[in-house]
PyMOL Python script that loads the backbone (N, CA, C, O; Angstrom):
from pymol import cmd

cmd.read_pdbstr("""\
ATOM      1  N   MET A   1       0.822  -1.181   0.000  1.00  0.00           N
ATOM      2  CA  MET A   1       0.000   0.000   0.000  1.00  0.00           C
ATOM      3  C   MET A   1       0.870   1.250   0.000  1.00  0.00           C
ATOM      4  O   MET A   1       0.543   2.249  -0.642  1.00  0.00           O
ATOM      5  N   ALA A   2       1.968   1.184   0.718  1.00  0.00           N
ATOM      6  CA  ALA A   2       2.865   2.339   0.742  1.00  0.00           C
ATOM      7  C   ALA A   2       3.420   2.611  -0.656  1.00  0.00           C
ATOM      8  O   ALA A   2       3.520   3.764  -1.074  1.00  0.00           O
ATOM      9  N   GLN A   3       3.778   1.555  -1.369  1.00  0.00           N
ATOM     10  CA  GLN A   3       4.292   1.728  -2.722  1.00  0.00           C
ATOM     11  C   GLN A   3       3.217   2.278  -3.644  1.00  0.00           C
ATOM     12  O   GLN A   3       3.501   3.143  -4.472  1.00  0.00           O
ATOM     13  N   LEU A   4       1.988   1.792  -3.515  1.00  0.00           N
ATOM     14  CA  LEU A   4       0.887   2.301  -4.327  1.00  0.00           C
ATOM     15  C   LEU A   4       0.689   3.792  -4.072  1.00  0.00           C
ATOM     16  O   LEU A   4       0.532   4.565  -5.017  1.00  0.00           O
ATOM     17  N   GLY A   5       0.695   4.200  -2.817  1.00  0.00           N
ATOM     18  CA  GLY A   5       0.555   5.608  -2.480  1.00  0.00           C
ATOM     19  C   GLY A   5       1.673   6.444  -3.068  1.00  0.00           C
ATOM     20  O   GLY A   5       1.431   7.531  -3.593  1.00  0.00           O
ATOM     21  N   ALA A   6       2.900   5.942  -2.982  1.00  0.00           N
ATOM     22  CA  ALA A   6       4.053   6.653  -3.539  1.00  0.00           C
ATOM     23  C   ALA A   6       3.932   6.767  -5.057  1.00  0.00           C
ATOM     24  O   ALA A   6       4.209   7.823  -5.626  1.00  0.00           O
ATOM     25  N   ASP A   7       3.522   5.686  -5.708  1.00  0.00           N
ATOM     26  CA  ASP A   7       3.367   5.705  -7.166  1.00  0.00           C
ATOM     27  C   ASP A   7       2.271   6.678  -7.599  1.00  0.00           C
ATOM     28  O   ASP A   7       2.435   7.403  -8.580  1.00  0.00           O
ATOM     29  N   LEU A   8       1.173   6.692  -6.880  1.00  0.00           N
ATOM     30  CA  LEU A   8       0.090   7.620  -7.208  1.00  0.00           C
ATOM     31  C   LEU A   8       0.545   9.067  -7.057  1.00  0.00           C
ATOM     32  O   LEU A   8       0.187   9.927  -7.863  1.00  0.00           O
ATOM     33  N   PHE A   9       1.328   9.327  -6.030  1.00  0.00           N
ATOM     34  CA  PHE A   9       1.829  10.684  -5.812  1.00  0.00           C
ATOM     35  C   PHE A   9       2.813  11.090  -6.910  1.00  0.00           C
ATOM     36  O   PHE A   9       2.742  12.195  -7.448  1.00  0.00           O
ATOM     37  N   GLN A  10       3.734  10.174  -7.230  1.00  0.00           N
ATOM     38  CA  GLN A  10       4.765  10.486  -8.223  1.00  0.00           C
ATOM     39  C   GLN A  10       4.185  10.650  -9.620  1.00  0.00           C
ATOM     40  O   GLN A  10       4.601  11.537 -10.365  1.00  0.00           O
ATOM     41  N   SER A  11       3.222   9.795  -9.984  1.00  0.00           N
ATOM     42  CA  SER A  11       2.716   9.834 -11.357  1.00  0.00           C
ATOM     43  C   SER A  11       1.615  10.873 -11.556  1.00  0.00           C
ATOM     44  O   SER A  11       1.470  11.413 -12.652  1.00  0.00           O
ATOM     45  N   GLY A  12       0.847  11.156 -10.524  1.00  0.00           N
ATOM     46  CA  GLY A  12      -0.275  12.075 -10.733  1.00  0.00           C
ATOM     47  C   GLY A  12      -0.428  13.138  -9.675  1.00  0.00           C
ATOM     48  O   GLY A  12      -1.369  13.931  -9.725  1.00  0.00           O
ATOM     49  N   GLY A  13       0.479  13.172  -8.717  1.00  0.00           N
ATOM     50  CA  GLY A  13       0.394  14.180  -7.670  1.00  0.00           C
ATOM     51  C   GLY A  13      -0.690  13.910  -6.641  1.00  0.00           C
ATOM     52  O   GLY A  13      -1.076  14.806  -5.891  1.00  0.00           O
ATOM     53  N   TYR A  14      -1.187  12.665  -6.603  1.00  0.00           N
ATOM     54  CA  TYR A  14      -2.244  12.327  -5.646  1.00  0.00           C
ATOM     55  C   TYR A  14      -1.671  12.340  -4.233  1.00  0.00           C
ATOM     56  O   TYR A  14      -0.695  11.650  -3.942  1.00  0.00           O
ATOM     57  N   SER A  15      -2.289  13.133  -3.358  1.00  0.00           N
ATOM     58  CA  SER A  15      -1.802  13.197  -1.981  1.00  0.00           C
ATOM     59  C   SER A  15      -2.882  12.804  -0.981  1.00  0.00           C
ATOM     60  O   SER A  15      -2.797  13.123   0.205  1.00  0.00           O
ATOM     61  N   GLY A  16      -3.894  12.108  -1.476  1.00  0.00           N
ATOM     62  CA  GLY A  16      -4.983  11.680  -0.609  1.00  0.00           C
ATOM     63  C   GLY A  16      -4.660  10.420   0.164  1.00  0.00           C
ATOM     64  O   GLY A  16      -3.545   9.900   0.105  1.00  0.00           O
ATOM     65  N   LEU A  17      -5.633   9.948   0.874  1.00  0.00           N
ATOM     66  CA  LEU A  17      -5.503   8.750   1.692  1.00  0.00           C
ATOM     67  C   LEU A  17      -5.640   7.505   0.831  1.00  0.00           C
ATOM     68  O   LEU A  17      -6.573   7.399   0.036  1.00  0.00           O
ATOM     69  N   VAL A  18      -4.725   6.570   0.981  1.00  0.00           N
ATOM     70  CA  VAL A  18      -4.804   5.279   0.299  1.00  0.00           C
ATOM     71  C   VAL A  18      -5.203   4.252   1.348  1.00  0.00           C
ATOM     72  O   VAL A  18      -4.508   4.074   2.349  1.00  0.00           O
ATOM     73  N   VAL A  19      -6.327   3.576   1.116  1.00  0.00           N
ATOM     74  CA  VAL A  19      -6.844   2.609   2.073  1.00  0.00           C
ATOM     75  C   VAL A  19      -6.761   1.222   1.464  1.00  0.00           C
ATOM     76  O   VAL A  19      -7.306   0.974   0.389  1.00  0.00           O
ATOM     77  N   GLY A  20      -6.088   0.330   2.144  1.00  0.00           N
ATOM     78  CA  GLY A  20      -6.006  -1.056   1.694  1.00  0.00           C
ATOM     79  C   GLY A  20      -7.021  -1.905   2.449  1.00  0.00           C
ATOM     80  O   GLY A  20      -7.126  -1.824   3.673  1.00  0.00           O
ATOM     81  N   PHE A  21      -7.758  -2.708   1.716  1.00  0.00           N
ATOM     82  CA  PHE A  21      -8.763  -3.568   2.337  1.00  0.00           C
ATOM     83  C   PHE A  21      -8.830  -4.849   1.535  1.00  0.00           C
ATOM     84  O   PHE A  21      -9.016  -4.804   0.319  1.00  0.00           O
ATOM     85  N   SER A  22      -8.685  -5.982   2.184  1.00  0.00           N
ATOM     86  CA  SER A  22      -8.744  -7.248   1.453  1.00  0.00           C
ATOM     87  C   SER A  22      -9.477  -8.302   2.263  1.00  0.00           C
ATOM     88  O   SER A  22      -9.583  -8.214   3.487  1.00  0.00           O
ATOM     89  N   TRP A  23      -9.975  -9.292   1.554  1.00  0.00           N
ATOM     90  CA  TRP A  23     -10.644 -10.436   2.174  1.00  0.00           C
ATOM     91  C   TRP A  23      -9.722 -11.634   2.090  1.00  0.00           C
ATOM     92  O   TRP A  23      -8.856 -11.694   1.217  1.00  0.00           O
ATOM     93  N   PRO A  24      -9.899 -12.595   2.996  1.00  0.00           N
ATOM     94  CA  PRO A  24      -9.097 -13.819   2.899  1.00  0.00           C
ATOM     95  C   PRO A  24      -9.417 -14.564   1.601  1.00  0.00           C
ATOM     96  O   PRO A  24     -10.561 -14.571   1.144  1.00  0.00           O
ATOM     97  N   SER A  25      -8.416 -15.177   1.028  1.00  0.00           N
ATOM     98  CA  SER A  25      -8.656 -15.943  -0.193  1.00  0.00           C
ATOM     99  C   SER A  25      -9.230 -17.318   0.156  1.00  0.00           C
ATOM    100  O   SER A  25      -9.127 -17.780   1.292  1.00  0.00           O
ATOM    101  N   GLY A  26      -9.822 -17.943  -0.822  1.00  0.00           N
ATOM    102  CA  GLY A  26     -10.331 -19.296  -0.649  1.00  0.00           C
ATOM    103  C   GLY A  26     -11.754 -19.373  -0.138  1.00  0.00           C
ATOM    104  O   GLY A  26     -12.280 -20.471   0.045  1.00  0.00           O
ATOM    105  N   ILE A  27     -12.396 -18.231   0.100  1.00  0.00           N
ATOM    106  CA  ILE A  27     -13.796 -18.223   0.537  1.00  0.00           C
ATOM    107  C   ILE A  27     -14.611 -17.687  -0.630  1.00  0.00           C
ATOM    108  O   ILE A  27     -14.424 -16.539  -1.031  1.00  0.00           O
ATOM    109  N   PRO A  28     -15.520 -18.502  -1.190  1.00  0.00           N
ATOM    110  CA  PRO A  28     -16.218 -18.098  -2.405  1.00  0.00           C
ATOM    111  C   PRO A  28     -17.078 -16.841  -2.242  1.00  0.00           C
ATOM    112  O   PRO A  28     -17.163 -16.043  -3.175  1.00  0.00           O
ATOM    113  N   ASP A  29     -17.703 -16.648  -1.111  1.00  0.00           N
ATOM    114  CA  ASP A  29     -18.579 -15.496  -0.897  1.00  0.00           C
ATOM    115  C   ASP A  29     -18.333 -14.948   0.505  1.00  0.00           C
ATOM    116  O   ASP A  29     -19.098 -15.248   1.422  1.00  0.00           O
ATOM    117  N   PRO A  30     -17.279 -14.149   0.691  1.00  0.00           N
ATOM    118  CA  PRO A  30     -16.894 -13.734   2.041  1.00  0.00           C
ATOM    119  C   PRO A  30     -17.953 -12.950   2.788  1.00  0.00           C
ATOM    120  O   PRO A  30     -18.086 -13.115   4.001  1.00  0.00           O
ATOM    121  N   LEU A  31     -18.726 -12.086   2.096  1.00  0.00           N
ATOM    122  CA  LEU A  31     -19.741 -11.308   2.800  1.00  0.00           C
ATOM    123  C   LEU A  31     -20.840 -12.221   3.332  1.00  0.00           C
ATOM    124  O   LEU A  31     -21.290 -12.050   4.464  1.00  0.00           O
ATOM    125  N   ASN A  32     -21.273 -13.181   2.533  1.00  0.00           N
ATOM    126  CA  ASN A  32     -22.267 -14.155   2.991  1.00  0.00           C
ATOM    127  C   ASN A  32     -21.700 -14.978   4.142  1.00  0.00           C
ATOM    128  O   ASN A  32     -22.396 -15.246   5.121  1.00  0.00           O
ATOM    129  N   TYR A  33     -20.449 -15.374   4.024  1.00  0.00           N
ATOM    130  CA  TYR A  33     -19.792 -16.150   5.075  1.00  0.00           C
ATOM    131  C   TYR A  33     -19.739 -15.353   6.375  1.00  0.00           C
ATOM    132  O   TYR A  33     -19.941 -15.903   7.458  1.00  0.00           O
ATOM    133  N   ALA A  34     -19.466 -14.049   6.258  1.00  0.00           N
ATOM    134  CA  ALA A  34     -19.331 -13.196   7.441  1.00  0.00           C
ATOM    135  C   ALA A  34     -20.666 -12.942   8.117  1.00  0.00           C
ATOM    136  O   ALA A  34     -20.720 -12.757   9.333  1.00  0.00           O
ATOM    137  N   THR A  35     -21.744 -12.930   7.346  1.00  0.00           N
ATOM    138  CA  THR A  35     -23.039 -12.571   7.923  1.00  0.00           C
ATOM    139  C   THR A  35     -23.917 -13.771   8.252  1.00  0.00           C
ATOM    140  O   THR A  35     -24.849 -13.652   9.048  1.00  0.00           O
ATOM    141  N   THR A  36     -23.638 -14.919   7.656  1.00  0.00           N
ATOM    142  CA  THR A  36     -24.467 -16.096   7.886  1.00  0.00           C
ATOM    143  C   THR A  36     -24.095 -16.813   9.178  1.00  0.00           C
ATOM    144  O   THR A  36     -24.974 -17.238   9.928  1.00  0.00           O
ATOM    145  N   TRP A  37     -22.819 -16.949   9.437  1.00  0.00           N
ATOM    146  CA  TRP A  37     -22.361 -17.635  10.634  1.00  0.00           C
ATOM    147  C   TRP A  37     -21.791 -16.619  11.609  1.00  0.00           C
ATOM    148  O   TRP A  37     -20.922 -15.834  11.230  1.00  0.00           O
ATOM    149  N   PRO A  38     -22.247 -16.609  12.840  1.00  0.00           N
ATOM    150  CA  PRO A  38     -21.730 -15.621  13.795  1.00  0.00           C
ATOM    151  C   PRO A  38     -20.266 -15.881  14.139  1.00  0.00           C
ATOM    152  O   PRO A  38     -19.772 -17.004  14.038  1.00  0.00           O
ATOM    153  N   ALA A  39     -19.602 -14.830  14.539  1.00  0.00           N
ATOM    154  CA  ALA A  39     -18.209 -14.959  14.957  1.00  0.00           C
ATOM    155  C   ALA A  39     -18.141 -15.726  16.273  1.00  0.00           C
ATOM    156  O   ALA A  39     -19.115 -15.788  17.024  1.00  0.00           O
ATOM    157  N   THR A  40     -16.981 -16.304  16.534  1.00  0.00           N
ATOM    158  CA  THR A  40     -16.807 -17.058  17.771  1.00  0.00           C
ATOM    159  C   THR A  40     -16.489 -16.148  18.939  1.00  0.00           C
ATOM    160  O   THR A  40     -16.630 -16.536  20.098  1.00  0.00           O
ATOM    161  N   GLY A  41     -16.052 -14.920  18.626  1.00  0.00           N
ATOM    162  CA  GLY A  41     -15.689 -13.987  19.683  1.00  0.00           C
ATOM    163  C   GLY A  41     -14.246 -14.102  20.125  1.00  0.00           C
ATOM    164  O   GLY A  41     -13.769 -13.297  20.925  1.00  0.00           O
ATOM    165  N   SER A  42     -13.546 -15.103  19.606  1.00  0.00           N
ATOM    166  CA  SER A  42     -12.165 -15.302  20.027  1.00  0.00           C
ATOM    167  C   SER A  42     -11.214 -14.328  19.338  1.00  0.00           C
ATOM    168  O   SER A  42     -10.123 -14.058  19.839  1.00  0.00           O
ATOM    169  N   GLY A  43     -11.637 -13.797  18.176  1.00  0.00           N
ATOM    170  CA  GLY A  43     -10.784 -12.891  17.425  1.00  0.00           C
ATOM    171  C   GLY A  43      -9.648 -13.580  16.697  1.00  0.00           C
ATOM    172  O   GLY A  43      -8.756 -12.920  16.164  1.00  0.00           O
ATOM    173  N   THR A  44      -9.676 -14.908  16.670  1.00  0.00           N
ATOM    174  CA  THR A  44      -8.554 -15.636  16.071  1.00  0.00           C
ATOM    175  C   THR A  44      -8.923 -16.440  14.832  1.00  0.00           C
ATOM    176  O   THR A  44      -8.033 -16.963  14.161  1.00  0.00           O
ATOM    177  N   THR A  45     -10.200 -16.553  14.511  1.00  0.00           N
ATOM    178  CA  THR A  45     -10.588 -17.348  13.345  1.00  0.00           C
ATOM    179  C   THR A  45     -10.761 -16.458  12.124  1.00  0.00           C
ATOM    180  O   THR A  45     -10.907 -15.242  12.256  1.00  0.00           O
ATOM    181  N   VAL A  46     -10.745 -17.050  10.948  1.00  0.00           N
ATOM    182  CA  VAL A  46     -10.989 -16.306   9.717  1.00  0.00           C
ATOM    183  C   VAL A  46     -12.353 -15.623   9.801  1.00  0.00           C
ATOM    184  O   VAL A  46     -12.490 -14.464   9.408  1.00  0.00           O
ATOM    185  N   ARG A  47     -13.350 -16.323  10.305  1.00  0.00           N
ATOM    186  CA  ARG A  47     -14.697 -15.763  10.426  1.00  0.00           C
ATOM    187  C   ARG A  47     -14.686 -14.527  11.328  1.00  0.00           C
ATOM    188  O   ARG A  47     -15.309 -13.520  10.992  1.00  0.00           O
ATOM    189  N   ASP A  48     -13.997 -14.583  12.453  1.00  0.00           N
ATOM    190  CA  ASP A  48     -13.891 -13.418  13.334  1.00  0.00           C
ATOM    191  C   ASP A  48     -13.236 -12.247  12.613  1.00  0.00           C
ATOM    192  O   ASP A  48     -13.686 -11.107  12.721  1.00  0.00           O
ATOM    193  N   ASN A  49     -12.190 -12.538  11.891  1.00  0.00           N
ATOM    194  CA  ASN A  49     -11.493 -11.477  11.176  1.00  0.00           C
ATOM    195  C   ASN A  49     -12.379 -10.832  10.119  1.00  0.00           C
ATOM    196  O   ASN A  49     -12.352  -9.613   9.949  1.00  0.00           O
ATOM    197  N   ILE A  50     -13.161 -11.634   9.409  1.00  0.00           N
ATOM    198  CA  ILE A  50     -14.075 -11.086   8.403  1.00  0.00           C
ATOM    199  C   ILE A  50     -15.125 -10.212   9.069  1.00  0.00           C
ATOM    200  O   ILE A  50     -15.374  -9.090   8.630  1.00  0.00           O
ATOM    201  N   VAL A  51     -15.736 -10.720  10.117  1.00  0.00           N
ATOM    202  CA  VAL A  51     -16.776  -9.955  10.811  1.00  0.00           C
ATOM    203  C   VAL A  51     -16.199  -8.646  11.346  1.00  0.00           C
ATOM    204  O   VAL A  51     -16.822  -7.595  11.195  1.00  0.00           O
ATOM    205  N   ASN A  52     -15.045  -8.691  11.954  1.00  0.00           N
ATOM    206  CA  ASN A  52     -14.415  -7.479  12.463  1.00  0.00           C
ATOM    207  C   ASN A  52     -14.039  -6.532  11.328  1.00  0.00           C
ATOM    208  O   ASN A  52     -14.134  -5.314  11.481  1.00  0.00           O
ATOM    209  N   SER A  53     -13.616  -7.075  10.200  1.00  0.00           N
ATOM    210  CA  SER A  53     -13.245  -6.249   9.062  1.00  0.00           C
ATOM    211  C   SER A  53     -14.443  -5.516   8.488  1.00  0.00           C
ATOM    212  O   SER A  53     -14.333  -4.356   8.092  1.00  0.00           O
ATOM    213  N   VAL A  54     -15.585  -6.188   8.441  1.00  0.00           N
ATOM    214  CA  VAL A  54     -16.795  -5.549   7.923  1.00  0.00           C
ATOM    215  C   VAL A  54     -17.108  -4.312   8.758  1.00  0.00           C
ATOM    216  O   VAL A  54     -17.336  -3.239   8.200  1.00  0.00           O
ATOM    217  N   GLN A  55     -17.124  -4.438  10.066  1.00  0.00           N
ATOM    218  CA  GLN A  55     -17.424  -3.302  10.924  1.00  0.00           C
ATOM    219  C   GLN A  55     -16.346  -2.229  10.820  1.00  0.00           C
ATOM    220  O   GLN A  55     -16.657  -1.037  10.803  1.00  0.00           O
ATOM    221  N   ALA A  56     -15.103  -2.636  10.753  1.00  0.00           N
ATOM    222  CA  ALA A  56     -14.012  -1.662  10.630  1.00  0.00           C
ATOM    223  C   ALA A  56     -14.128  -0.889   9.317  1.00  0.00           C
ATOM    224  O   ALA A  56     -13.874   0.315   9.289  1.00  0.00           O
ATOM    225  N   PHE A  57     -14.504  -1.558   8.240  1.00  0.00           N
ATOM    226  CA  PHE A  57     -14.653  -0.898   6.952  1.00  0.00           C
ATOM    227  C   PHE A  57     -15.828   0.078   6.971  1.00  0.00           C
ATOM    228  O   PHE A  57     -15.722   1.183   6.439  1.00  0.00           O
ATOM    229  N   VAL A  58     -16.945  -0.319   7.578  1.00  0.00           N
ATOM    230  CA  VAL A  58     -18.092   0.568   7.716  1.00  0.00           C
ATOM    231  C   VAL A  58     -17.699   1.802   8.530  1.00  0.00           C
ATOM    232  O   VAL A  58     -18.044   2.923   8.156  1.00  0.00           O
ATOM    233  N   THR A  59     -16.994   1.610   9.617  1.00  0.00           N
ATOM    234  CA  THR A  59     -16.549   2.726  10.450  1.00  0.00           C
ATOM    235  C   THR A  59     -15.642   3.668   9.661  1.00  0.00           C
ATOM    236  O   THR A  59     -15.765   4.888   9.769  1.00  0.00           O
ATOM    237  N   LEU A  60     -14.731   3.101   8.869  1.00  0.00           N
ATOM    238  CA  LEU A  60     -13.838   3.902   8.047  1.00  0.00           C
ATOM    239  C   LEU A  60     -14.630   4.727   7.046  1.00  0.00           C
ATOM    240  O   LEU A  60     -14.382   5.923   6.898  1.00  0.00           O
ATOM    241  N   LEU A  61     -15.586   4.102   6.351  1.00  0.00           N
ATOM    242  CA  LEU A  61     -16.389   4.824   5.376  1.00  0.00           C
ATOM    243  C   LEU A  61     -17.187   5.945   6.025  1.00  0.00           C
ATOM    244  O   LEU A  61     -17.312   7.028   5.454  1.00  0.00           O
ATOM    245  N   GLN A  62     -17.726   5.697   7.210  1.00  0.00           N
ATOM    246  CA  GLN A  62     -18.469   6.731   7.904  1.00  0.00           C
ATOM    247  C   GLN A  62     -17.558   7.893   8.291  1.00  0.00           C
ATOM    248  O   GLN A  62     -17.970   9.052   8.236  1.00  0.00           O
ATOM    249  N   ALA A  63     -16.348   7.591   8.672  1.00  0.00           N
ATOM    250  CA  ALA A  63     -15.401   8.640   9.061  1.00  0.00           C
ATOM    251  C   ALA A  63     -14.978   9.477   7.858  1.00  0.00           C
ATOM    252  O   ALA A  63     -14.761  10.684   7.973  1.00  0.00           O
ATOM    253  N   LEU A  64     -14.866   8.826   6.708  1.00  0.00           N
ATOM    254  CA  LEU A  64     -14.464   9.559   5.497  1.00  0.00           C
ATOM    255  C   LEU A  64     -15.596  10.410   5.007  1.00  0.00           C
ATOM    256  O   LEU A  64     -15.457  11.103   3.999  1.00  0.00           O
TER     257      LEU A  64
END
""", "prot")
cmd.dss("prot")
cmd.show_as("cartoon", "prot")
cmd.util.cbc("prot")
cmd.orient("prot")
């Protein structure tokens, strides 16, 4: 992400915020997976990470 931000700045003068967001690979429908099965609450499973990421992304969008 740092390299992408640097490249955007160098090539086009972009000085805005670059936000990186990704889902784990190997899950055919991550949003359905995140919303259909509840998180375990342990914060250590892929499902927990997806659920936490969804809320973190919503919070980020609201802040922007």
